[in-house]
Structures are given as structure tokens and as C-alpha cells.
C-alpha positions as a Python dict, from the first residue, in 0.01 Angstrom:
ca = {
    (1, 'E'): (0, 0, 0),
    (2, 'A'): (146, 135, -322),
    (3, 'P'): (293, -102, -581),
    (4, 'T'): (657, -211, -589),
    (5, 'I'): (833, -378, -883),
    (6, 'V'): (1155, -579, -881),
    (7, 'I'): (1316, -639, -1221),
    (8, 'D'): (1524, -954, -1277),
    (9, 'P'): (1878, -839, -1187),
    (10, 'T'): (2024, -1001, -1501),
    (11, 'V'): (1840, -748, -1723),
    (12, 'K'): (1808, -451, -1484),
    (13, 'D'): (2117, -279, -1628),
    (14, 'G'): (2012, -345, -1986),
    (15, 'L'): (1961, -640, -2218),
    (16, 'T'): (2139, -706, -2546),
    (17, 'V'): (2011, -970, -2788),
    (18, 'K'): (2095, -1065, -3145),
    (19, 'A'): (1844, -1004, -3422),
    (20, 'G'): (1614, -1304, -3450),
    (21, 'D'): (1649, -1397, -3083),
    (22, 'T'): (1379, -1356, -2819),
    (23, 'I'): (1375, -1059, -2584),
    (24, 'V'): (1277, -1174, -2234),
    (25, 'I'): (1226, -925, -1952),
    (26, 'A'): (1101, -1043, -1615),
    (27, 'A'): (954, -848, -1329),
    (28, 'T'): (1016, -1108, -1060),
    (29, 'S'): (816, -932, -789),
    (30, 'I'): (513, -704, -828),
    (31, 'L'): (361, -632, -490),
    (32, 'G'): (103, -404, -335),
    (33, 'K'): (-231, -412, -158),
    (34, 'P'): (-464, -458, -332),
    (35, 'P'): (-252, -650, -587),
    (36, 'P'): (-162, -410, -868),
    (37, 'Q'): (-250, -445, -1235),
    (38, 'S'): (63, -457, -1449),
    (39, 'A'): (124, -362, -1812),
    (40, 'W'): (428, -365, -2040),
    (41, 'S'): (490, -85, -2286),
    (42, 'K'): (750, 65, -2518),
    (43, 'A'): (749, 425, -2643),
    (44, 'G'): (410, 479, -2484),
    (45, 'K'): (241, 185, -2659),
    (46, 'D'): (115, -106, -2453),
    (47, 'F'): (218, -454, -2561),
    (48, 'R'): (-65, -689, -2650),
    (49, 'P'): (-23, -1066, -2671),
    (50, 'S'): (20, -1182, -3032),
    (51, 'D'): (208, -1438, -3241),
    (52, 'I'): (537, -1280, -3137),
    (53, 'V'): (452, -1113, -2806),
    (54, 'Q'): (389, -1326, -2500),
    (55, 'I'): (308, -1189, -2156),
    (56, 'D'): (308, -1433, -1865),
    (57, 'T'): (155, -1272, -1560),
    (58, 'T'): (92, -1415, -1215),
    (59, 'P'): (-54, -1216, -924),
    (60, 'T'): (299, -1119, -816),
    (61, 'S'): (516, -1127, -1130),
    (62, 'S'): (513, -1066, -1505),
    (63, 'T'): (739, -1172, -1791),
    (64, 'L'): (741, -1014, -2136),
    (65, 'S'): (878, -1215, -2431),
    (66, 'V'): (917, -1070, -2781),
    (67, 'K'): (1019, -1325, -3044),
    (68, 'Y'): (1220, -1265, -3362),
    (69, 'A'): (1378, -943, -3236),
    (70, 'T'): (1472, -682, -3497),
    (71, 'R'): (1663, -357, -3460),
    (72, 'K'): (1335, -165, -3433),
    (73, 'D'): (1270, -356, -3111),
    (74, 'S'): (1561, -170, -2950),
    (75, 'G'): (1464, 89, -2693),
    (76, 'E'): (1331, 137, -2347),
    (77, 'Y'): (1076, -113, -2222),
    (78, 'T'): (854, -14, -1931),
    (79, 'I'): (650, -215, -1686),
    (80, 'T'): (384, -21, -1498),
    (81, 'A'): (206, -151, -1189),
    (82, 'T'): (-104, 36, -1072),
    (83, 'N'): (-339, 6, -777),
    (84, 'P'): (-560, 260, -594),
    (85, 'F'): (-261, 375, -387),
    (86, 'G'): (-27, 460, -669),
    (87, 'T'): (164, 373, -983),
    (88, 'K'): (519, 239, -1010),
    (89, 'E'): (727, 212, -1326),
    (90, 'E'): (1049, 29, -1397),
    (91, 'H'): (1246, 57, -1720),
    (92, 'V'): (1476, -183, -1902),
    (93, 'H'): (1687, -73, -2197),
    (94, 'V'): (1700, -331, -2477),
    (95, 'K'): (1954, -329, -2758),
    (96, 'V'): (1911, -557, -3060),
    (97, 'L'): (2227, -627, -3259),
    (98, 'D'): (2215, -697, -3630),
    (99, 'V'): (2315, -1047, -3724),
    (100, 'P'): (2606, -1021, -3969),
    (101, 'G'): (2527, -1145, -4319),
    (102, 'P'): (2681, -1460, -4458),
    (103, 'P'): (3049, -1420, -4551),
    (104, 'G'): (3113, -1342, -4915),
    (105, 'P'): (3320, -1555, -5147),
    (106, 'I'): (3687, -1562, -5056),
    (107, 'E'): (3921, -1484, -5342),
    (108, 'I'): (4245, -1675, -5338),
    (109, 'S'): (4511, -1546, -5575),
}
């Protein structure tokens, strides 16, 4: 049977984080027979685990974490699940907000 993906409902309609925070997107259910392979991508590039990117995958779920978010991390994130019977994609839009700089000196006259 072809893959199905369920995205965590708290991020399904989009995720907003502050710069420096961690982006966490969870696919809480990835099903199919045989069990599909899953991959996370953004703008056509697959994520690879690294110092800042963590991918926790079980046979039926997958969570992507991206630490130290910056504005360039904004965009559409895609999880793709593939097995011999098909491919399913789900998308989550992530927005990273700039952290305001420290307040300047206050002049008192």
C-alpha cells in the first residue's frame, strides 16, 4: 500500500520560530507496506544530519530538528515517504523571525 504521512497538527499550518531557536517538525505517522523510506528536504535539497541538523526516524515517524535558526532557514520544508507503491509528500512552511537587537542608550533630557 502506498505511503501516508501525518504531520504534527501543531505545525501543519505553519511554524514560526525566533532566530537562534530550534526548528522542530514532526511527522507523527509514516505508514505504508512495505514501510516507506522517508527524507526531509527544503528547496529541493535533502537534509543530512550534522552539528545543527538532527533527524530522528523510527519505522513509523520522523522528526527534523534544525538548531540555531536564521532567516535563511525560512521556507517550505518537505518530508517525502517512498515505497514501491508510491511517493507521498507533505509540506510545512517555516518562518524565522529576526531577534531584535539590544536596545540603544536612552537619552533623558
